DRENLOLO-347965 format. One line per 4 residues: number of its first residue (from 1); for each residue x, y, z of N, C-alpha, C. Coordinates in steps of 0.2 Angstrom, whole numbers. Layout:
NUM = X/Y/Z/X/Y/Z/X/Y/Z | ... .
END
This chain:
1 = 960/170/-57/954/167/-54/950/164/-60 | 947/158/-59/942/155/-64/935/156/-62 | 931/159/-66/924/160/-65/920/155/-68 | 916/151/-64/912/145/-67/905/148/-67 .
5 = 902/146/-73/895/149/-74/891/143/-75 | 885/143/-72/880/138/-73/877/138/-80 | 874/133/-82/871/133/-88/875/129/-94 | 873/131/-100/876/128/-106/883/130/-106 .
9 = 887/125/-109/894/126/-109/896/131/-115 | 902/134/-115/904/138/-120/905/133/-126 | 902/135/-132/902/131/-138/906/134/-143 | 912/131/-144/917/134/-149/915/131/-156 .
13 = 912/125/-155/910/122/-162/905/126/-165 | 900/128/-161/895/133/-164/898/139/-167 | 902/142/-163/907/148/-165/910/147/-172 | 913/141/-173/916/140/-179/912/139/-185 .
17 = 905/136/-183/900/136/-189/898/143/-190 | 897/147/-186/895/154/-187/900/158/-191 | 906/156/-190/912/160/-194/913/156/-201 | 910/151/-202/911/147/-208/918/145/-209 .
21 = 921/142/-203/928/140/-203/928/133/-206 | 933/131/-210/933/125/-213/933/119/-209 | 930/114/-211/929/108/-206/934/103/-207 | 932/97/-207/936/91/-208/939/91/-215 .
25 = 945/88/-216/947/87/-223/943/82/-227 | 942/83/-233/939/78/-237/944/72/-238 | 940/66/-239/944/59/-240/950/60/-245 | 948/63/-250/954/63/-256/960/67/-253 .
29 = 959/72/-249/964/76/-246/968/72/-241 | 964/68/-237/968/64/-232/972/59/-235 | 969/56/-240/973/50/-244/979/53/-248 | 978/59/-250/984/62/-254/989/63/-249 .
33 = 987/66/-243/993/68/-237/996/61/-235 | 992/56/-234/995/50/-232/1000/47/-237 | 998/47/-244/1003/45/-249/1009/49/-249 | 1009/55/-248/1015/59/-248/1019/58/-242 .
37 = 1016/57/-236/1020/55/-230/1023/48/-231 | 1020/44/-234/1023/37/-236/1029/37/-241 | 1029/42/-245/1033/42/-251/1038/48/-251 | 1039/51/-245/1043/57/-245/1050/55/-246 .
41 = 1054/59/-250/1062/59/-252/1065/63/-248 | 1071/61/-245/1075/65/-241/1080/69/-245 | 1083/75/-243/1088/78/-247/1094/74/-246 | 1099/75/-251/1105/72/-251/1110/75/-245 .
45 = 1110/82/-244/1114/84/-239/1112/82/-232 | 1117/79/-228/1115/77/-221/1117/81/-216 | 1112/84/-213/1114/89/-207/1112/86/-200 | 1111/79/-200/1109/76/-194/1114/77/-188 .
49 = 1120/79/-189/1125/80/-184/1124/86/-180 | 1120/91/-183/1118/97/-179/1113/95/-174 | 1114/96/-168/1109/95/-163/1104/100/-161 | 1099/101/-166/1094/105/-166/1089/104/-161 .
53 = 1086/109/-159/1080/109/-154/1074/113/-156 | 1068/111/-154/1063/115/-156/1060/119/-149 | 1058/125/-150/1055/129/-145/1048/131/-146 | 1043/129/-143/1036/130/-145/1031/130/-138 .
57 = 1026/132/-139/1021/132/-133/1020/124/-131 | 1020/123/-125/1019/116/-122/1014/112/-126 | 1015/106/-128/1010/102/-131/1010/103/-138 | 1013/107/-141/1013/108/-149/1015/102/-152 .
61 = 1012/101/-158/1014/95/-163/1016/98/-169 | 1014/104/-171/1015/106/-178/1022/110/-177 | 1027/107/-178/1034/110/-176/1037/112/-182 | 1037/119/-184/1039/122/-190/1047/123/-190 .
65 = 1050/125/-184/1057/127/-184/1061/123/-179 | 1067/122/-180/1072/120/-175/1078/123/-176 | 1081/125/-170/1087/130/-170/1093/127/-167 | 1099/129/-169/1105/128/-165/1109/134/-165 .
69 = 1113/137/-160/1117/143/-160/1124/141/-158 | 1129/144/-161/1136/143/-160/1139/149/-161 | 1145/150/-158/1150/155/-159/1153/155/-166 | 1154/161/-169/1157/162/-175/1162/168/-174 .
73 = 1168/167/-173/1172/173/-172/1169/176/-165 | 1168/183/-166/1166/187/-160/1158/188/-161 | 1155/184/-166/1148/184/-167/1145/177/-166 | 1140/176/-171/1136/170/-170/1134/166/-176 .
77 = 1134/160/-176/1131/156/-182/1124/154/-180 | 1120/156/-183/1112/154/-182/1111/148/-187 | 1109/142/-185/1107/137/-189/1099/136/-188 | 1095/137/-193/1088/137/-192/1085/133/-197 .
81 = 1082/127/-195/1079/122/-200/1072/123/-200 | 1069/123/-206/1062/125/-207/1059/119/-210 | 1054/116/-208/1050/111/-211/1049/111/-218 | 1051/107/-222/1051/107/-229/1044/105/-232 .
85 = 1039/109/-232/1032/107/-234/1032/105/-241 | 1036/108/-245/1036/106/-252/1038/99/-254 | 1042/96/-249/1043/89/-250/1038/84/-249 | 1032/87/-247/1026/83/-246/1020/85/-250 .
89 = 1020/91/-252/1014/94/-256/1016/95/-263 | 1013/92/-268/1014/93/-274/1009/98/-277 | 1012/103/-282/1008/108/-284/1002/105/-288 | 996/108/-286/990/105/-289/987/99/-287 .
93 = 990/96/-282/987/90/-278/982/92/-274 | 977/87/-271/972/89/-267/974/93/-260 | 980/91/-258/982/94/-252/984/102/-253 | 987/102/-259/989/109/-261/983/114/-262 .
97 = 978/111/-265/972/115/-267/968/116/-260 | 968/112/-256/965/113/-249/969/119/-246 | 975/118/-246/979/123/-242/978/130/-245 | 977/131/-252/975/137/-254/969/140/-252 .
101 = 964/135/-252/957/137/-249/958/140/-242 | 962/137/-238/962/138/-231/967/144/-229 | 972/144/-232/977/149/-231/982/149/-225 | 979/148/-219/983/147/-213/979/143/-208 .
105 = 983/140/-203/980/137/-197/976/142/-193 | 970/140/-190/967/143/-185/967/140/-179 | 967/144/-173/968/141/-166/962/143/-163 | 958/138/-160/953/139/-155/955/136/-148 .
109 = 952/138/-143/954/135/-137/953/128/-136 | 948/125/-140/947/117/-139/950/113/-145 | 953/116/-150/956/113/-155/959/118/-160 | 963/115/-165/966/119/-170/962/117/-176 .
113 = 962/121/-181/960/119/-188/965/120/-193 | 969/115/-194/975/115/-197/975/117/-205 | 981/120/-207/982/121/-215/982/115/-218 | 986/110/-215/987/103/-219/985/98/-214 .
117 = 983/92/-217/981/87/-213/986/85/-208 | 983/83/-202/988/81/-196/993/76/-198 | 992/71/-203/997/66/-204/1003/70/-207 | 1002/76/-209/1008/80/-212/1010/85/-206 .
121 = 1005/89/-204/1007/95/-200/1009/93/-193 | 1006/87/-191/1008/85/-184/1012/78/-184 | 1014/76/-190/1017/69/-191/1023/70/-195 | 1022/68/-202/1028/67/-206/1032/73/-208 .
125 = 1029/79/-208/1032/85/-210/1035/89/-204 | 1032/88/-198/1034/91/-191/1041/89/-189 | 1044/94/-186/1051/93/-184/1051/90/-177 | 1048/84/-176/1047/81/-170/1054/78/-168 .
129 = 1055/78/-161/1062/76/-159/1063/68/-161 | 1069/67/-162/1072/60/-164/1070/57/-171 | 1066/61/-175/1064/60/-182/1068/63/-187 | 1070/59/-193/1073/61/-198/1068/64/-202 .
133 = 1070/71/-204/1065/75/-208/1069/79/-214 | 1065/80/-219/1068/84/-224/1066/92/-221 | 1071/96/-223/1070/103/-220/1074/108/-225 | 1072/114/-224/1076/120/-227/1080/123/-222 .
137 = 1087/122/-222/1091/124/-217/1094/131/-219 | 1093/136/-215/1096/142/-215/1102/142/-211 | 1108/145/-213/1114/146/-209/1115/153/-210 | 1115/157/-204/1115/164/-205/1121/166/-199 .
141 = 1126/170/-202/1131/172/-198/1130/180/-196 | 1130/181/-190/1129/188/-188/1135/190/-183 | 1136/197/-183/1142/199/-179/1139/200/-172 | 1144/202/-168/1142/204/-160/1136/209/-160 .
145 = 1136/213/-165/1131/218/-165/1124/216/-168 | 1124/210/-170/1118/207/-172/1117/208/-179 | 1121/211/-183/1120/212/-190/1122/206/-194 | 1119/205/-200/1121/199/-204/1127/200/-208 .
149 = 1131/195/-208/1136/195/-213/1137/190/-218 | 1133/185/-217/1133/179/-222/1127/175/-221 | 1124/173/-227/1118/169/-227/1119/163/-232 | 1117/157/-230/1116/151/-234/1110/148/-233 .
153 = 1106/145/-238/1100/142/-237/1100/136/-242 | 1098/130/-240/1098/124/-244/1094/119/-240 | 1092/114/-245/1089/108/-242/1093/104/-239 | 1091/100/-233/1095/96/-229/1091/91/-225 .
157 = 1093/85/-224/1090/81/-219/1092/83/-212 | 1088/83/-208/1090/85/-200/1086/80/-196 | 1088/81/-189/1085/77/-184/1086/81/-177 | 1080/83/-175/1079/88/-169/1080/83/-164 .
161 = 1084/85/-158/1086/81/-153/1082/82/-147 | 1078/87/-147/1073/89/-141/1068/93/-143 | 1062/92/-139/1056/97/-140/1056/101/-134 | 1057/108/-134/1057/112/-128/1051/117/-128 .
165 = 1048/118/-122/1043/124/-122/1046/130/-119 | 1042/135/-120/1045/142/-118/1045/142/-110 | 1040/140/-106/1041/140/-99/1047/136/-96 | 1049/130/-99/1055/127/-97/1061/130/-99 .
169 = 1061/133/-105/1067/137/-107/1068/143/-103 | 1063/146/-101/1064/152/-97/1066/150/-90 | 1064/145/-88/1066/142/-81/1074/141/-82 | 1076/137/-87/1083/136/-88/1087/142/-89 .
173 = 1084/147/-92/1088/153/-93/1089/157/-87 | 1084/157/-83/1084/160/-76/1089/157/-71 | 1090/151/-72/1095/148/-68/1102/146/-71 | 1103/149/-77/1109/149/-81/1111/142/-83 .
177 = 1106/138/-85/1107/131/-87/1103/129/-94 | 1104/133/-98/1101/132/-105/1104/126/-108 | 1101/122/-112/1104/117/-116/1109/120/-121 | 1114/116/-122/1120/118/-126/1118/121/-132 .
181 = 1113/118/-136/1111/120/-143/1108/127/-143 | 1105/130/-137/1102/136/-137/1105/141/-130 | 1111/139/-128/1115/142/-123/1116/149/-125 | 1117/151/-131/1118/157/-133/1112/161/-134 .
185 = 1106/158/-133/1100/162/-135/1099/169/-132 | 1100/170/-126/1100/177/-123/1105/181/-127 | 1111/180/-128/1115/184/-131/1113/185/-139 | 1111/180/-142/1109/181/-149/1103/186/-149 .
189 = 1098/184/-145/1092/188/-144/1093/196/-142 | 1098/197/-138/1099/204/-136/1103/207/-141 | 1107/204/-145/1110/207/-151/1105/209/-156 | 1101/204/-158/1096/206/-163/1091/211/-161 .
193 = 1089/211/-154/1085/217/-152/1088/223/-152 | 1095/223/-150/1098/230/-152/1099/232/-159 | 1100/227/-163/1099/229/-170/1092/232/-172 | 1087/229/-170/1080/231/-171/1079/239/-168 .
197 = 1083/240/-163/1082/247/-160/1085/252/-164 | 1091/250/-167/1095/254/-172/1091/255/-178 | 1086/251/-180/1082/252/-186/1076/255/-184 | 1075/257/-177/1069/261/-175/1063/256/-176 .
201 = 1063/250/-175/1057/245/-176/1052/247/-171 | 1046/246/-173/1040/247/-168/1037/241/-166 | 1040/239/-160/1038/233/-156/1033/234/-151 | 1026/233/-152/1021/235/-147/1022/229/-141 .
205 = 1022/223/-142/1023/218/-137/1017/219/-131 | 1011/219/-134/1006/220/-129/1004/214/-126 | 1002/214/-120/999/208/-116/993/205/-121 | 993/199/-121/988/196/-125/982/192/-121 .
209 = 976/193/-123/970/190/-120/970/182/-122 | 971/178/-117/971/171/-119/966/167/-116 | 962/163/-120/957/159/-117/960/152/-116 | 959/150/-109/962/143/-107/956/139/-103 .
213 = 958/132/-103/953/128/-99/957/126/-93 | 953/127/-87/956/125/-81/951/122/-76 | 952/115/-75/948/112/-71/941/111/-73 | 940/111/-80/934/110/-83/930/116/-84 .
217 = 933/122/-83/930/129/-84/935/133/-89 | 932/138/-92/936/142/-96/937/148/-93 | 943/151/-94/945/157/-91/949/162/-96 | 949/168/-94/953/173/-98/959/175/-94 .
221 = 964/176/-97/970/179/-93/974/184/-98 | 977/189/-95/982/193/-100/989/189/-99 | 991/188/-105/998/185/-105/1003/189/-108 | 1008/191/-105/1014/194/-107/1019/189/-110 .
225 = 1022/190/-116/1027/185/-118/1034/185/-113 | 1036/179/-113/1042/178/-109/1048/181/-112 | 1053/183/-109/1059/186/-113/1062/181/-118 | 1062/174/-116/1065/169/-121/1060/169/-127 .
229 = 1054/171/-126/1049/171/-132/1052/176/-137 | 1053/182/-135/1056/188/-139/1063/186/-142 | 1067/182/-138/1073/180/-141/1072/175/-146 | 1068/171/-145/1066/165/-150/1063/169/-157 .
233 = 1058/173/-155/1055/176/-161/1060/181/-165 | 1065/183/-161/1070/187/-165/1074/183/-171 | 1075/177/-169/1078/172/-174/1074/171/-180 | 1067/170/-179/1063/170/-184/1062/176/-189 .
237 = 1062/182/-185/1062/189/-189/1069/189/-192 | 1074/187/-189/1081/187/-193/1081/183/-200 | 1078/177/-199/1077/173/-205/1073/177/-210 | 1067/180/-208/1063/183/-213/1066/189/-216 .
241 = 1070/193/-212/1073/199/-216/1079/196/-221 | 1082/191/-219/1087/188/-224/1083/185/-230 | 1078/183/-230/1073/180/-235/1071/186/-240 | 1069/191/-236/1067/197/-240/1073/200/-244 .
245 = 1079/200/-241/1084/203/-245/1086/199/-251 | 1086/192/-250/1087/188/-256/1083/189/-262 | 1076/190/-260/1071/191/-265/1071/198/-268 | 1073/202/-264/1073/209/-267/1079/210/-272 .
249 = 1085/207/-270/1091/207/-275/1089/203/-281 | 1085/199/-281/1084/195/-287/1077/198/-291 | 1074/202/-287/1068/205/-290/1062/201/-291 | 1061/196/-287/1056/191/-287/1054/189/-280 .
253 = 1048/188/-279/1046/186/-272/1040/188/-270 | 1039/187/-263/1033/190/-259/1035/192/-253 | 1033/198/-251/1035/201/-244/1029/202/-240 | 1030/202/-234/1025/204/-229/1027/212/-227 .
257 = 1022/216/-228/1024/224/-228/1018/227/-224 | 1021/232/-220/1017/237/-216/1020/244/-217 | 1016/249/-220/1018/255/-222/1021/259/-215 | 1025/264/-217/1027/269/-211/1021/272/-209 .
261 = 1022/273/-202/1016/277/-199/1014/284/-202 | 1008/285/-203/1005/292/-205/1008/297/-200 | 1009/303/-203/1011/308/-198/1006/310/-194 | 1000/310/-195/994/311/-190/994/306/-185 .
265 = 996/300/-186/996/295/-181/1001/296/-176 | 1007/298/-179/1013/299/-174/1011/305/-170 | 1008/310/-173/1006/317/-169/1001/315/-164 | 996/311/-165/991/309/-160/994/305/-155 .
269 = 999/301/-156/1003/297/-151/1007/301/-147 | 1010/307/-149/1014/311/-145/1009/315/-140 | 1003/317/-143/998/320/-139/996/316/-133 | 995/309/-135/992/304/-129/998/304/-124 .
273 = 1004/303/-127/1010/303/-122/1010/309/-117 | 1009/315/-119/1009/320/-115/1003/320/-111 | 997/318/-113/992/317/-108/993/312/-103 | 997/307/-104/998/301/-100/1005/302/-96 .
277 = 1008/308/-97/1014/310/-94/1019/305/-95 | 1020/303/-101/1025/298/-103/1030/302/-107 | 1036/302/-105/1042/306/-108/1043/304/-115 | 1044/310/-119/1045/309/-126/1051/313/-128 .
281 = 1057/311/-128/1063/315/-129/1063/319/-136 | 1066/324/-136/1066/327/-143/1070/323/-148 | 1067/323/-154/1070/318/-159/1069/311/-158 | 1066/308/-153/1065/302/-153/1059/299/-158 .
285 = 1060/293/-160/1055/291/-164/1050/286/-161 | 1044/285/-164/1039/281/-159/1042/274/-157 | 1045/270/-161/1048/264/-159/1052/264/-153 | 1057/270/-152/1061/270/-147/1058/272/-141 .
289 = 1053/276/-141/1049/278/-135/1045/272/-133 | 1042/268/-137/1038/263/-135/1042/257/-132 | 1048/257/-134/1053/252/-131/1055/253/-124 | 1054/259/-122/1056/260/-115/1050/259/-110 .
293 = 1044/258/-113/1038/258/-108/1038/251/-104 | 1035/252/-98/1034/246/-94/1028/243/-95 | 1027/237/-96/1021/234/-98/1017/233/-91 | 1019/234/-85/1015/234/-79/1013/240/-77 .
297 = 1014/246/-80/1012/252/-79/1005/254/-83 | 1000/255/-80/994/256/-83/994/262/-89 | 998/267/-87/998/273/-92/1002/271/-98 | 1007/267/-96/1012/264/-102/1008/260/-106 .
301 = 1004/255/-104/1000/250/-107/994/254/-111 | 991/260/-108/987/263/-112/990/267/-118 | 997/269/-118/1000/272/-123/1001/266/-129 | 1003/261/-127/1004/255/-131/998/253/-135 .
305 = 992/253/-131/986/252/-135/985/258/-140 | 986/264/-139/985/269/-143/990/268/-150 | 996/266/-148/1001/265/-153/999/259/-159 | 994/256/-158/992/251/-163/990/254/-169 .
309 = 988/261/-169/986/264/-175/992/266/-179 | 998/265/-177/1004/266/-181/1005/261/-186 | 1003/255/-184/1005/249/-189/998/246/-193 | 995/251/-196/989/249/-200/991/248/-207 .
313 = 987/244/-211/988/243/-218/993/237/-220 | 993/233/-215/998/226/-216/995/223/-222 | 1000/220/-226/997/216/-231/1003/212/-234 | 1002/209/-240/1008/206/-244/1009/209/-251 .
317 = 1015/209/-253/1016/212/-260/1020/207/-263 | 1017/204/-269/1021/200/-273/1024/204/-279 | 1030/202/-282/1033/206/-287/1038/201/-291 | 1039/203/-297/1043/200/-302/1046/205/-307 .
321 = 1052/204/-309/1055/209/-314/1058/215/-310 | 1058/215/-304/1061/220/-300/1057/221/-293 | 1061/225/-289/1057/226/-282/1051/230/-282 | 1047/229/-278/1040/233/-278/1041/240/-275 .
325 = 1036/244/-276/1037/251/-273/1037/250/-265 | 1033/247/-262/1033/246/-255/1036/240/-253 | 1041/241/-249/1045/235/-247/1046/235/-239 | 1044/240/-236/1045/241/-228/1040/237/-224 .
329 = 1043/234/-219/1038/232/-213/1040/236/-207 | 1035/241/-206/1037/246/-201/1038/243/-194 | 1035/238/-193/1035/235/-186/1042/232/-185 | 1046/230/-190/1052/227/-190/1057/232/-192 .
333 = 1056/237/-196/1060/243/-198/1064/240/-203 | 1062/235/-207/1066/233/-213/1061/229/-217 | 1064/227/-224/1060/222/-228/1059/215/-224 | 1054/212/-225/1053/206/-221/1048/201/-225 .
337 = 1050/194/-225/1046/190/-228/1044/184/-223 | 1038/181/-224/1037/175/-220/1039/168/-224 | 1044/165/-220/1047/159/-223/1047/154/-217 | 1046/155/-210/1047/151/-206/1042/147/-202 .
341 = 1036/147/-205/1030/144/-203/1026/141/-208 | 1029/136/-213/1025/133/-219/1020/128/-217 | 1021/125/-211/1016/121/-209/1009/124/-207 | 1010/131/-205/1004/134/-203/1002/140/-207 .
345 = 1006/142/-212/1004/148/-217/1006/146/-224 | 1002/147/-228/1003/145/-235/1008/149/-239 | 1009/156/-238/1014/159/-242/1021/158/-240 | 1022/155/-234/1030/153/-232/1032/148/-237 .
349 = 1028/143/-239/1031/138/-244/1033/141/-251 | 1029/146/-253/1031/149/-259/1037/154/-258 | 1038/158/-253/1043/162/-252/1050/158/-251 | 1049/153/-248/1055/148/-247/1057/146/-253 .
353 = 1053/143/-258/1055/141/-264/1059/146/-268 | 1057/152/-268/1060/158/-271/1067/159/-268 | 1068/159/-262/1074/159/-258/1079/154/-260 | 1076/148/-260/1081/142/-262/1083/143/-270 .
357 = 1079/145/-274/1081/146/-281/1086/151/-282 | 1085/157/-278/1089/163/-279/1096/162/-277 | 1096/158/-271/1103/157/-267/1107/152/-272 | 1103/147/-275/1107/143/-279/1108/145/-287 .
361 = 1106/152/-288/1107/154/-295/1103/150/-300 | 1097/148/-298/1093/144/-302/1086/148/-304 | 1083/145/-308/1076/148/-310/1071/147/-305 | 1067/151/-303/1061/150/-298/1056/145/-302 .
365 = 1054/140/-299/1050/135/-301/1044/139/-305 | 1041/136/-310/1035/139/-314/1030/138/-309 | 1029/133/-305/1023/133/-301/1023/138/-295 | 1029/141/-294/1029/146/-288/1028/153/-292 .
369 = 1031/154/-297/1031/160/-301/1024/161/-303 | 1020/156/-306/1014/157/-308/1009/158/-303 | 1011/157/-296/1006/158/-291/1007/164/-287 | 1012/168/-288/1015/173/-284/1009/179/-284 .
373 = 1006/181/-290/1002/186/-291/996/185/-287 | 993/179/-285/987/178/-282/988/177/-274 | 994/176/-272/996/175/-265/993/180/-260 | 995/187/-262/993/192/-257/985/192/-256 .
377 = 981/191/-261/974/191/-260/971/185/-256 | 975/179/-257/973/173/-253/975/174/-246 | 981/177/-245/983/177/-238/980/183/-234 | 977/189/-238/973/193/-235/967/191/-232 .
381 = 964/186/-236/958/183/-234/959/179/-229 | 964/175/-228/966/170/-223/967/174/-216 | 970/180/-217/972/184/-211/966/187/-208 | 961/189/-213/955/192/-210/951/187/-206 .
385 = 951/180/-209/947/175/-206/950/173/-199 | 957/173/-199/960/171/-192/959/177/-187 | 960/183/-189/958/188/-184/951/189/-182 | 946/187/-186/939/187/-184/939/181/-180 .
389 = 942/176/-181/941/170/-177/944/171/-169 | 950/174/-169/953/176/-163/948/181/-159 | 946/186/-162/941/191/-159/935/188/-157 | 932/184/-161/925/181/-159/927/176/-153 .
393 = 932/172/-153/933/168/-147/934/172/-140 | 937/177/-140/938/182/-134/931/184/-133 | 928/188/-137/921/191/-136/917/186/-133 | 916/180/-136/912/175/-134/913/173/-126 .
397 = 919/172/-125/922/170/-118/920/175/-113 | 921/182/-116/920/187/-111/912/187/-109 | 908/187/-114/901/187/-113/899/181/-109 | 902/175/-110/899/169/-106/901/169/-99 .
401 = 908/172/-98/910/172/-91/906/178/-87 | 903/182/-90/900/188/-87/892/188/-87 | 890/183/-90/883/183/-92/878/183/-86 | 880/181/-80/876/181/-74/878/186/-69 .
405 = 882/191/-71/885/196/-67/883/204/-69 | 878/204/-73/875/211/-75/873/215/-69 | 876/221/-68/874/225/-62/880/225/-57 | 884/221/-58/890/220/-53/896/225/-54 .
409 = 898/228/-49/904/233/-50/911/229/-51 | 915/231/-55/922/229/-56/927/234/-56 | 933/232/-54/939/237/-54/942/236/-61 | 943/242/-64/946/242/-71/951/247/-73 .
413 = 955/247/-78/959/252/-80/957/255/-87 | 956/261/-88/955/265/-94/961/265/-99 | 960/262/-105/966/261/-109/965/266/-115 | 959/268/-116/958/274/-121/951/277/-120 .
417 = 950/283/-123/943/286/-121/942/292/-127 | 936/292/-129/933/298/-133/929/302/-128 | 924/306/-131/921/311/-127/916/307/-122 | 912/302/-125/907/299/-120/908/292/-120 .
421 = 913/289/-122/914/282/-121/922/280/-121 | 924/274/-120/931/272/-120/931/265/-119 | 937/262/-118/939/255/-117/942/254/-111 | 940/249/-107/943/247/-101/945/240/-101 .
425 = 950/239/-96/952/232/-95/951/230/-88 | 947/225/-86/946/223/-79/952/220/-76 | 952/221/-69/957/217/-66/956/210/-66 | 950/208/-66/948/201/-65/941/199/-67 .
429 = 939/196/-71/943/192/-76/946/197/-81 | 951/195/-85/954/199/-90/950/201/-96 | 945/205/-95/940/207/-100/942/213/-103 | 942/215/-109/944/221/-112/937/223/-116 .
433 = 933/228/-114/927/230/-117/926/238/-117 | 921/239/-120/919/246/-121/915/248/-114 | 916/255/-113/913/257/-107/910/264/-108 | 904/266/-106/901/272/-107/903/277/-101 .
437 = 905/283/-102/906/288/-98/909/294/-101 | 908/300/-98/911/306/-100/918/307/-98 | 923/308/-103/929/310/-102/932/305/-96 | 933/299/-98/936/294/-94/943/295/-93 .
441 = 946/294/-88/953/295/-86/958/290/-89 | 961/291/-95/965/286/-98/971/285/-93 | 973/279/-93/978/276/-89/977/276/-81 | 971/277/-79/969/277/-72/964/271/-71 .
445 = 964/269/-64/959/264/-62/953/267/-60 | 947/264/-62/941/266/-60/936/260/-58 | 930/261/-55/926/256/-55/920/257/-60 | 919/251/-63/914/251/-69/908/246/-67 .
449 = 903/247/-69/897/242/-69/895/239/-75 | 894/232/-74/892/228/-80/885/230/-83 | 884/232/-89/878/234/-91/875/228/-96 | 879/226/-100/877/220/-105/882/215/-105 .
453 = 880/209/-105/884/203/-107/879/198/-111 | 879/199/-117/875/195/-121/879/190/-126 | 878/183/-123/882/178/-126/880/177/-134 | 874/178/-135/872/177/-143/875/182/-148 .
457 = 876/188/-145/879/193/-150/886/195/-148 | 889/191/-143/896/191/-141/897/199/-139 | 892/202/-135/894/209/-133/894/210/-126 | 899/214/-124/900/216/-117/900/223/-116 .
461 = 897/226/-112/898/234/-111/897/236/-104 | 901/241/-102/901/243/-95/899/250/-95 | 897/253/-89/896/260/-88/901/262/-82 | 904/268/-83/908/271/-77/905/273/-71 .
465 = 907/271/-65/905/274/-59/910/279/-56 | 910/285/-59/915/290/-57/912/294/-51 .
END
């Protein structure tokens, strides 16, 4: 349901100003981007015979990845082309300096705030269908069990043959009519997910609060990823784990790391599972228990919310002269690096250059090695800004949707609780907010009353009616 509210519209531009989000690109940055787009050189290797396709949200223009899947013995050959941003961005250029200041693309319901000027991110560097593009082409051979047996990465010219979206791909998969390029997507995805389970990966896969526009009004809904999205993501994760292994063997690079869960957090999750009557078999690790949960069961969703405490301390680690002390990404259950979204994330361009050099037995370029040490701090700051923007968008939308409904009752599910307060998710609209009440019943549905909906402070609060 979409709730229309009289009065001033929801102003995301004002929200961006409050958050000090970067604005339009300066003229010298735009001019530099246009020069790069006009003068790009294509790699010598020609891979345009590979019928790659992109899979992204409908309407996307910043297309980082294109994929093709084939049989290789009893396993698979994954060909994954990544936009070659280094072909357009010269070290120290205005576009490069601006990218370092921004760190990553920010997404708002009414617009995106890109890492690179649109002439690159949505044009010359994007893997748009039918366009000849420079790319970094990963060819990864995996067995029927999803485990990697060979990796090749090099620059190549590519041409995507189709731009697909998640809903369409899921519909094709449901009727057994996937395009030839990704006909093996369910099989590859299932093999990689099985491999992740053997690594005891911790995949929360929680429903996401999404702000959308419908008929001139904004709405909130809870969105659960489609199966094909998980399969597609598994290919990106596969590439990131291969990149991490390349860099670790060479003793130089930058990883995305998440430490192993603290014993106290695991113990607390086990207690929550008992309270919610969720089975926890003897010897089972957290990721294995979470993998069996049903996302439509309120008790299971409450346990998944609690499990977010397992994956704290995410960050980046740069290293040279040998592997770092911390290499694990606990959510993936293996070392991992960001290399598949260089149009939208700064660090991917640098990690990719390290991988290309290592695989070719060449020296890492000076402009890359000299920047590695500062990348973790730059990306941590960018991540903080992105998370703050995402949270502020949802909070502002929640308050705006509910601002004329103070005092009304709502049906809700309790997803966590302390002695005198907790968190609830409404049935409709999809609001997630704090709720006052003593010993709220986690995992159960209750009626709550809206106490506060303050648009200025982006605050929403409820009180339980038990």
